[in-house]
C-alpha positions as CSV (number, residue, x, y, z in Angstrom):
1,M,134.1,107.7,130.6
2,T,133.5,104.3,132.4
3,A,134.4,100.7,130.8
4,E,130.2,100.1,131.2
5,T,129.8,103.3,129.0
6,I,132.4,101.9,126.5
7,H,131.1,99.0,125.9
8,Q,127.5,99.8,126.0
9,P,125.5,99.8,122.4
10,A,125.3,103.4,121.2
11,G,121.6,104.7,121.9
12,S,120.5,101.2,123.9
13,G,120.0,102.9,127.0
14,D,118.9,100.4,129.0
15,G,121.9,101.0,131.5
16,V,123.0,97.3,131.3
17,R,126.6,96.7,130.1
18,H,127.2,94.9,126.9
19,S,130.1,92.9,125.5
20,A,132.1,94.4,122.8
21,R,131.0,91.6,120.6
22,T,127.3,92.3,121.1
23,E,127.8,95.8,119.7
24,V,129.7,94.7,117.1
25,L,126.7,91.9,116.3
26,E,124.1,94.5,117.3
27,G,125.8,97.0,114.1
28,R,125.3,94.1,111.9
29,P,122.9,95.3,108.6
30,V,120.9,91.9,109.3
31,N,119.7,93.5,112.5
32,L,117.8,96.5,110.7
33,D,116.1,93.5,108.8
34,G,112.2,93.3,110.5
35,F,111.8,90.2,112.0
36,V,108.0,89.5,113.8
37,E,106.9,86.3,116.1
38,E,104.4,84.0,113.8
39,W,100.9,84.8,114.8
40,P,99.1,82.4,113.2
41,E,95.4,83.7,113.6
42,V,95.8,86.5,111.1
43,G,98.2,84.4,108.8
44,M,101.4,85.7,110.2
45,V,102.6,82.1,109.6
46,A,104.9,80.7,107.0
47,M,103.4,77.1,106.0
48,D,102.5,75.2,109.5
49,S,99.5,76.7,110.7
50,A,96.8,74.9,112.8
51,F,94.2,76.7,110.7
52,D,94.8,75.1,107.3
53,P,92.2,72.8,106.3
54,E,93.5,68.7,106.4
55,P,93.3,67.6,102.7
56,G,90.4,66.0,101.0
57,V,88.3,65.4,97.9
58,R,84.8,63.5,97.1
59,V,83.6,63.3,93.9
60,H,80.1,62.8,92.4
61,N,79.1,62.3,89.1
62,G,81.9,63.8,87.5
63,V,82.1,66.6,89.8
64,I,83.9,67.6,92.7
65,V,81.4,68.5,95.6
66,E,83.6,68.9,98.5
67,M,87.0,69.5,98.7
68,D,89.3,70.0,101.6
69,G,86.4,69.7,104.3
70,V,84.6,72.4,102.3
71,S,80.9,71.0,100.7
72,R,80.7,72.7,97.4
73,A,77.5,74.2,98.7
74,D,80.1,76.5,100.9
75,F,82.7,77.0,97.9
76,D,84.0,80.7,98.1
77,F,84.8,81.3,94.3
78,I,88.5,80.4,94.7
79,D,87.8,77.0,95.8
80,Q,84.8,76.4,92.9
81,F,87.3,77.7,90.6
82,I,90.1,75.3,91.9
83,A,87.5,72.3,91.5
84,D,86.0,73.2,88.0
85,K,89.2,74.4,86.1
86,A,92.5,73.1,88.2
87,L,92.3,69.8,89.2
88,D,91.8,66.4,87.5
89,V,88.2,65.1,88.3
90,E,89.0,61.7,86.9
91,T,92.0,61.6,89.2
92,T,91.6,63.2,92.2
93,E,90.4,60.6,94.4
94,E,93.0,58.1,93.6
95,S,96.1,60.8,93.8
96,M,94.8,62.2,97.2
97,A,94.4,58.6,98.5
98,L,98.7,58.3,98.1
99,P,100.3,58.5,101.3
100,T,101.9,62.1,101.2
101,D,105.2,61.1,102.3
102,E,105.0,59.1,99.0
103,I,104.1,61.9,97.0
104,A,107.0,63.8,98.6
105,R,109.2,61.1,97.4
106,M,108.2,61.1,94.0
107,L,109.3,65.0,93.5
108,V,113.0,64.1,95.1
109,D,113.4,60.7,93.3
110,P,115.6,60.7,90.3
111,S,113.6,57.8,88.9
112,V,110.4,59.3,88.9
113,S,109.8,61.0,85.8
114,R,108.6,64.9,86.4
115,K,105.5,63.2,83.8
116,E,105.0,60.5,86.6
117,V,105.2,63.4,89.3
118,I,102.6,65.6,87.0
119,A,100.0,63.1,86.7
120,V,99.7,62.7,90.6
121,T,100.2,66.4,91.0
122,N,97.2,67.2,88.5
123,G,94.9,66.0,91.2
124,L,96.2,67.3,94.6
125,T,94.1,70.0,96.0
126,P,95.3,72.8,97.9
127,A,95.9,71.0,101.0
128,K,97.4,68.4,100.3
129,L,99.9,70.0,98.4
130,L,101.0,72.2,101.2
131,E,100.9,68.8,103.4
132,V,103.4,67.8,100.3
133,A,105.6,70.9,100.8
134,K,106.1,70.4,104.6
135,K,107.8,67.1,104.3
136,L,110.2,68.6,102.1
137,N,113.5,70.6,104.1
138,I,115.2,73.5,101.7
139,V,117.6,70.8,100.0
140,E,114.9,68.4,99.2
141,I,113.1,71.4,97.8
142,M,115.9,72.3,95.6
143,M,116.6,68.9,94.6
144,G,112.6,68.9,93.5
145,M,112.9,72.0,91.4
146,Q,115.9,70.5,89.8
147,K,113.7,67.8,88.0
148,M,110.3,69.5,88.0
149,R,111.2,73.1,86.2
150,A,109.5,73.4,83.0
151,R,112.6,74.1,80.5
152,R,116.0,72.4,80.7
153,T,117.7,75.6,80.2
154,P,117.7,78.2,83.0
155,A,116.9,81.6,82.2
156,N,116.6,85.1,83.7
157,Q,114.8,87.8,83.9
158,A,116.2,92.1,83.8
159,H,114.3,95.5,85.4
160,C,115.6,98.3,83.3
161,T,113.6,100.9,84.5
162,S,114.4,104.4,85.1
163,A,114.0,106.8,88.2
164,R,113.2,109.8,85.5
165,D,111.0,107.4,83.2
166,N,114.3,108.4,80.5
167,P,113.7,106.2,77.4
168,L,117.1,106.6,76.2
169,Q,118.7,105.4,79.3
170,V,115.8,102.6,79.3
171,A,116.5,101.7,75.7
172,C,120.7,101.5,77.1
173,E,119.9,99.2,80.0
174,A,118.1,96.4,77.5
175,A,120.7,96.1,75.0
176,E,123.1,95.4,78.2
177,A,120.9,93.0,79.5
178,A,120.7,91.4,76.3
179,I,124.0,91.0,75.8
180,R,124.7,90.0,79.7
181,G,122.4,87.0,78.6
182,F,118.8,88.2,79.9
183,A,116.0,86.1,78.0
184,E,113.2,88.9,79.2
185,V,113.2,92.5,80.0
186,E,110.9,94.0,81.8
187,T,110.0,97.7,82.4
188,T,107.6,99.9,84.7
189,L,107.1,103.7,85.4
190,G,106.9,106.3,88.0
191,V,104.5,108.7,85.3
192,V,102.2,106.2,83.6
193,R,101.5,108.4,80.6
194,Y,105.6,108.2,79.6
195,A,104.4,104.3,79.1
196,P,104.2,104.6,75.0
197,L,107.9,106.2,74.5
198,V,109.6,103.9,77.3
199,A,108.1,100.3,75.8
200,M,109.3,101.7,72.5
201,A,112.7,102.2,74.0
202,L,112.6,98.9,75.6
203,Q,111.8,97.0,72.2
204,I,114.0,98.2,70.1
205,G,117.3,98.3,72.8
206,S,116.6,94.8,73.3
207,Q,117.0,93.8,69.4
208,V,120.6,95.3,69.4
209,S,122.9,92.4,68.2
210,P,122.0,89.7,69.1
211,G,118.8,90.4,69.7
212,G,115.8,88.1,71.1
213,P,114.7,89.2,74.2
214,L,111.0,89.7,74.8
215,T,109.9,93.1,76.4
216,Q,107.1,93.7,78.9
217,C,106.1,96.9,80.3
218,A,104.6,96.5,84.0
219,L,101.3,99.0,84.0
220,E,97.4,98.8,84.5
221,E,96.3,96.2,82.6
222,A,94.0,98.0,79.9
223,T,97.0,100.0,78.6
224,E,99.6,96.9,79.3
225,L,97.2,95.0,77.0
226,E,97.4,97.8,74.2
227,L,100.8,97.9,74.1
228,G,101.2,93.9,73.8
229,M,98.5,94.1,70.9
230,R,100.1,96.9,69.2
231,G,103.4,94.8,69.3
232,I,105.6,97.5,71.7
233,T,105.9,94.8,74.2
234,G,106.3,91.1,74.0
235,Y,105.0,89.6,77.1
236,A,103.1,90.3,80.2
237,E,103.4,89.0,83.6
238,T,101.8,91.5,86.1
239,I,98.0,89.7,86.1
240,S,97.9,89.1,90.0
241,V,95.8,86.7,91.8
242,Y,95.2,85.9,95.3
243,G,94.3,83.4,97.7
244,T,91.2,84.8,99.8
245,E,88.3,85.7,98.3
246,P,88.1,89.2,99.9
247,V,91.5,90.4,99.0
248,F,90.7,89.0,95.1
249,V,87.5,90.9,95.3
250,D,89.5,94.0,96.2
251,G,91.5,93.6,93.3
252,D,88.1,94.5,91.2
253,D,88.5,91.2,90.1
254,T,87.7,87.5,90.2
255,P,89.1,83.8,88.7
256,W,87.3,84.7,85.5
257,S,87.9,87.6,85.0
258,K,91.7,87.2,84.8
259,A,91.1,84.0,82.6
260,F,89.4,86.3,80.1
261,L,92.3,88.5,80.3
262,A,94.6,85.8,79.5
263,A,92.5,84.7,77.0
264,A,92.9,88.4,75.3
265,Y,96.4,88.1,75.5
266,A,96.6,84.7,74.0
267,S,94.5,85.7,71.2
268,R,97.1,87.9,70.4
269,G,100.1,85.2,70.7
270,I,101.3,87.6,73.4
271,K,102.5,85.4,75.9
272,M,101.6,85.7,79.6
273,R,101.3,84.8,83.0
274,F,99.8,85.3,86.1
275,T,101.8,87.1,89.3
276,S,101.2,86.2,92.9
277,G,103.2,85.9,96.1
278,T,103.2,84.6,99.7
279,G,102.3,87.1,102.4
280,S,100.2,89.2,99.9
281,E,97.1,88.4,101.6
282,V,98.8,89.1,105.5
283,Q,100.2,92.7,104.0
284,M,96.1,93.0,102.4
285,G,94.7,92.4,105.8
286,N,92.5,89.1,105.1
287,A,94.2,85.9,105.7
288,Q,91.1,84.2,107.2
289,G,93.5,83.0,109.6
290,K,95.8,80.6,107.0
291,S,99.4,79.8,106.3
292,M,101.0,82.1,103.9
293,L,101.9,79.4,101.3
294,Y,98.6,77.3,101.6
295,L,96.8,80.8,100.3
296,E,99.9,80.9,97.5
297,I,98.5,77.1,96.6
298,R,95.4,78.4,96.0
299,C,96.9,81.3,93.7
300,I,99.2,78.7,91.6
301,L,96.1,76.2,91.1
302,V,94.3,79.5,89.6
303,A,96.7,80.0,87.2
304,K,96.7,76.4,86.5
305,G,92.9,76.4,86.1
306,A,93.1,79.4,84.1
307,G,95.4,77.9,81.1
308,V,98.0,80.5,81.6
309,Q,101.4,79.1,80.5
310,G,103.2,80.3,83.6
311,L,103.3,82.1,87.0
312,Q,105.7,85.0,88.8
313,N,105.8,83.7,91.9
314,G,108.4,83.6,95.0
315,S,106.3,86.5,97.1
316,I,107.7,89.1,94.5
317,S,106.7,92.5,96.3
318,C,105.2,91.0,99.4
319,I,109.1,88.9,100.2
320,G,109.3,91.4,103.6
321,V,106.0,89.5,105.1
322,P,107.6,85.8,104.7
323,G,111.4,87.2,105.8
324,A,109.5,88.5,108.6
325,V,108.8,84.9,109.8
326,P,110.4,81.7,110.7
327,A,110.8,79.6,107.9
328,G,109.5,82.0,105.4
329,I,112.1,81.6,102.7
330,R,111.7,77.9,102.9
331,A,107.9,78.6,102.3
332,V,108.9,80.8,99.4
333,A,111.2,78.4,97.7
334,A,108.0,75.7,98.4
335,E,106.0,77.9,96.1
336,N,108.4,78.2,93.8
337,L,108.6,74.0,93.5
338,I,104.5,73.6,93.4
339,A,104.4,76.0,90.5
340,S,106.4,73.9,88.5
341,A,105.1,70.7,90.0
342,V,101.7,71.4,88.2
343,D,103.3,72.2,85.0
344,L,103.4,76.2,84.9
345,E,106.5,78.1,84.1
346,C,108.1,79.9,86.9
347,A,109.8,83.2,87.4
348,S,111.2,82.2,90.3
349,G,111.0,86.1,92.6
350,N,114.3,87.4,93.8
351,D,113.2,90.7,92.4
352,Q,112.2,92.6,95.6
353,S,114.6,93.8,98.2
354,F,113.9,92.5,101.6
355,S,116.9,92.5,103.4
356,H,119.9,94.9,104.4
357,S,122.0,91.8,104.5
358,A,123.9,90.7,101.7
359,M,124.6,86.9,103.6
360,R,120.4,87.3,103.7
361,R,119.8,88.2,100.2
362,T,122.7,85.5,98.9
363,A,120.6,82.7,100.8
364,R,117.6,84.1,99.7
365,L,118.7,83.8,96.2
366,M,120.4,80.2,96.4
367,P,117.2,78.0,96.2
368,Q,116.4,79.2,92.9
369,M,120.0,79.5,91.5
370,M,121.6,76.5,92.2
371,P,118.9,73.9,90.8
372,G,118.1,76.5,88.0
373,T,114.1,77.6,87.8
374,D,112.9,78.6,84.2
375,F,113.8,82.6,85.4
376,V,116.4,82.6,88.5
377,C,115.2,86.2,88.8
378,S,111.7,87.4,87.9
379,G,113.4,91.1,87.9
380,Y,117.3,91.5,88.4
381,S,117.6,95.0,88.3
382,A,119.6,95.6,85.5
383,T,120.7,99.3,86.8
384,P,121.6,100.7,90.3
385,N,118.8,100.3,93.0
386,Y,118.0,103.9,93.1
387,D,116.7,103.6,89.5
388,N,114.7,100.4,90.0
389,M,110.4,101.4,90.0
390,F,109.5,98.0,91.1
391,A,110.7,98.9,94.4
392,G,114.5,97.6,94.2
393,S,115.7,94.2,93.6
394,N,117.2,91.3,96.0
395,V,119.7,91.4,93.0
396,D,121.0,94.8,90.7
397,S,123.9,95.9,88.3
398,D,126.0,96.1,91.4
399,D,126.4,92.7,91.7
400,F,126.9,91.5,88.1
401,D,130.3,90.3,88.9
402,D,129.6,88.8,92.2
403,F,126.9,87.0,90.0
404,N,128.9,85.6,87.5
405,T,131.6,84.6,89.9
406,I,129.0,82.3,91.7
407,Q,127.9,80.6,88.6
408,R,131.9,79.8,87.8
409,D,132.2,79.1,91.4
410,L,129.5,76.3,91.6
411,Q,129.2,75.2,88.3
412,I,125.6,76.7,87.7
413,D,123.5,78.5,85.3
414,G,121.7,81.5,86.5
415,G,121.7,82.9,82.6
416,L,123.7,85.4,82.7
417,R,127.6,86.2,81.5
418,H,130.3,88.4,81.9
419,V,130.9,90.8,78.6
420,K,133.8,92.9,78.1
421,E,133.4,96.6,78.7
422,S,134.2,97.5,74.9
423,D,131.3,95.3,74.0
424,I,128.6,96.8,76.8
425,L,129.6,100.5,75.4
426,A,129.3,99.7,71.4
427,V,125.5,98.1,72.4
428,R,124.4,101.0,74.5
429,T,125.7,103.2,71.7
430,R,124.0,101.4,69.0
431,A,120.7,101.4,71.0
432,A,120.8,104.8,71.7
433,K,121.2,105.9,68.1
434,A,118.7,103.3,67.3
435,L,116.4,105.2,69.3
436,Q,117.4,108.3,68.1
437,A,116.8,107.3,64.5
438,V,113.7,106.1,65.1
439,F,112.1,109.2,67.3
440,G,113.4,111.7,64.5
441,Y,111.4,109.2,61.6
442,L,108.4,109.3,63.9
443,D,108.5,112.7,64.7
444,L,109.1,112.2,68.2
445,P,110.5,114.5,70.4
446,P,114.7,114.5,69.3
447,I,117.4,113.1,71.1
448,T,120.6,114.8,71.6
449,D,124.0,113.7,70.9
450,A,124.8,114.7,74.2
451,E,122.0,113.0,75.8
452,I,123.2,109.8,73.6
453,E,127.2,110.4,75.0
454,A,125.8,110.8,79.1
455,A,123.3,107.6,78.7
456,V,126.0,105.8,76.9
457,Y,128.6,105.9,80.1
458,A,126.0,106.5,82.9
459,N,125.8,104.1,85.8
460,G,122.4,105.3,86.3
461,S,119.6,108.4,85.7
462,R,121.6,110.7,88.2
463,D,124.5,110.4,85.5
464,L,122.0,111.4,82.2
465,V,121.0,114.9,80.6
466,P,117.1,115.9,81.5
467,R,114.8,115.8,78.9
468,D,111.4,118.1,78.4
469,V,109.1,116.0,80.5
470,L,106.2,117.9,78.9
471,E,107.3,117.2,75.3
472,D,108.0,113.7,76.2
473,L,104.7,113.0,77.2
474,K,103.1,114.8,74.0
475,G,104.8,112.6,72.0
476,A,104.0,109.2,74.1
477,Q,100.0,110.7,73.6
478,R,100.8,110.8,70.1
479,V,102.1,107.2,69.5
480,M,98.6,106.2,71.1
481,D,96.8,108.7,68.9
482,R,98.8,107.4,65.6
483,N,98.2,103.8,66.6
484,I,102.1,103.1,66.2
485,T,102.6,99.4,66.5
486,G,105.6,97.2,66.2
487,L,105.7,97.1,62.3
488,D,105.9,100.4,62.2
489,L,109.1,100.6,64.9
490,V,110.3,97.8,62.1
491,K,109.6,100.2,59.4
492,A,111.4,103.0,61.2
493,L,114.9,100.9,62.2
494,E,114.6,99.8,58.2
495,S,114.4,102.8,56.6
496,T,116.9,104.1,59.4
497,G,120.0,101.9,58.5
498,F,119.2,99.9,61.4
499,T,118.5,96.7,59.4
500,D,119.9,94.0,61.1
501,M,117.9,95.5,64.6
502,A,114.7,95.5,62.5
503,E,115.2,92.1,61.8
504,N,115.4,90.6,64.6
505,L,112.2,93.2,65.7
506,L,110.5,91.3,63.1
507,A,112.0,88.0,64.0
508,V,110.0,88.1,67.7
509,L,107.2,89.6,66.3
510,R,106.8,86.7,63.5
511,Q,106.8,84.7,66.7
512,R,103.6,85.9,67.8
513,V,101.8,84.8,64.5
514,S,103.0,81.5,64.7
515,G,101.7,80.6,68.2
516,D,105.1,79.6,69.9
517,L,105.2,82.2,72.4
518,L,102.4,80.6,74.0
519,Q,104.3,77.7,74.8
520,T,105.3,77.0,78.2
521,S,108.6,78.7,79.5
522,A,109.0,80.4,75.9
523,I,112.3,82.4,75.4
524,M,113.7,83.4,72.2
525,T,117.3,82.5,71.8
526,P,120.0,84.5,70.7
527,S,119.6,82.8,67.0
528,L,115.8,84.2,67.4
529,E,114.8,80.8,67.5
530,P,111.9,80.0,70.1
531,L,113.0,77.6,73.1
532,S,110.3,76.2,75.5
533,A,109.1,72.9,77.7
534,V,108.3,71.7,74.3
535,N,111.4,71.6,72.1
536,D,113.8,71.7,75.5
537,A,112.0,69.9,78.1
538,N,113.6,69.1,81.5
539,D,114.8,65.4,81.3
540,Y,116.9,65.5,84.5
541,A,116.6,62.0,85.9
542,G,119.8,62.2,88.3
543,P,123.5,62.2,88.4
544,G,124.7,62.8,84.9
545,T,121.6,63.6,83.1
546,G,119.4,67.2,82.3
547,Y,121.2,70.4,81.9
548,R,124.6,71.2,83.4
549,P,126.8,74.1,81.4
550,T,129.1,72.4,79.4
551,G,131.1,73.3,76.6
552,A,130.6,76.7,74.8
553,R,128.6,78.0,77.7
554,W,131.3,76.7,80.3
555,E,134.1,78.4,78.8
556,E,131.7,81.5,78.7
557,M,130.7,81.1,82.1
558,K,134.6,80.9,83.2
559,K,135.4,84.1,81.9
560,L,135.4,86.9,84.3
561,R,136.5,90.6,84.8
562,H,140.1,89.7,86.8
563,V,141.1,86.2,85.4
564,T,144.8,85.6,85.5
565,S,146.0,83.8,82.4
566,A,148.4,81.1,83.2
567,S,150.2,81.4,79.8
568,N,151.2,84.7,81.0
569,P,150.5,85.4,84.6
570,E,151.1,89.2,84.1
571,M,148.0,89.1,81.8
572,E,144.2,89.5,82.9
573,V,141.7,87.8,80.8
574,E,138.8,89.6,80.4
């Protein structure tokens, strides 16, 4: 074997001698990621395309007759919806006349209040918002987010799913997610017919002490809406909007049909937000030559015009597309900021896997985790990634200790806490036994003690006792045929001795009647009180102001799995 052979990366086959260092670098996980050159003609560019329109607006008799170089007669339906529903016609010409640099500085300047910024952004067109975003580097984007998020206190959302659609596993994962600090828990299915059982399991598991998390089962819209109206779930967010008309039509929808669906949820007090993502139009093959961020801004303004309280954005299931081009992750952070800057709740992504590199995954997380967003992750996988039915997550259950350590290192709040194993096992056990009791009470397929034992101690679905899928599917259909509701779950919990969980669930359902969950950035606290931009408005105004982890929360965040006690160096404090 020659020296040339030794120093040639395995499999390269190029006949060229390479250094040992190059060989090491070629083996790094980051080089398994996909990277592409910019291709503006098809929209394969993050946020700076020559094909994006120049900003402009013209109003006549109280109607926007021209926007971003397009006359009203030539508007597509997204232009029309934004012009008629999203922009403040009375202030748009004045706001658009402000220099872009000045608006960008307003976002960063602590002396300019969030309210003052929103008074301007209410009148900005998509092209103007893009121009503003392009002025901001990544640190300035984070500075803006710290001020512009709607709710003062950051939070987080978990994915609680099972590769086997096992309702018992989902109940246990929801209980653990709740005690770890997640304010919302979301599930989806491999077999959609399993949905009623899994949605019930999520709802029940989430209300083990202390209770409070809102729940969602992401499905096709008719079933998702029905489960919400029955009170088996508490919020919805997988109502997708897109930035070009052909892609929107491919989804069999228009902005008006999405707004109608939003109204249907709101009519029953169900919290809901839209979903969009930088790169979706490229991925679906019709970006019309515009940059990814420009098209995403159109999505943001559609959400605002529809009157929904928020948006799940941050590229979401399209993250591989912006992640492949220069400045793509900066564009993702910018879309989060713009959503907040137009006064929407922002569930800021960090959900789908996009990189083999642990460093890149962390770097993608930091622009949301460091300044804080309404939901730092719109899908932190509370399970191993092999169980994540949302195509994996940027962070998962393997990362709990790392995530908590980063919070402690930087004194930033990502919404999670370390919990003793004994406490985790206790809530998983209680969730499993409650689901067993509810299934028995409602005459659904039984859950055995052996299944509970396996699920409580499991890392994922590979550790479970298999269930009879056919019987489960029959049981799921009976749930729908019998019109079982959230109140039936309350009654079942109360009747089987889980009174505290019944009271927790009833408290969450009661908020549906009051309408408090329809406020921007609404969540339920562990004390079962609503927290939103109404009673917890972001008050950041520079150093020494705004939300900072202090007091009991900071003491909680200091605790990790392995911390040496100063008073007894041989003892680890958990």
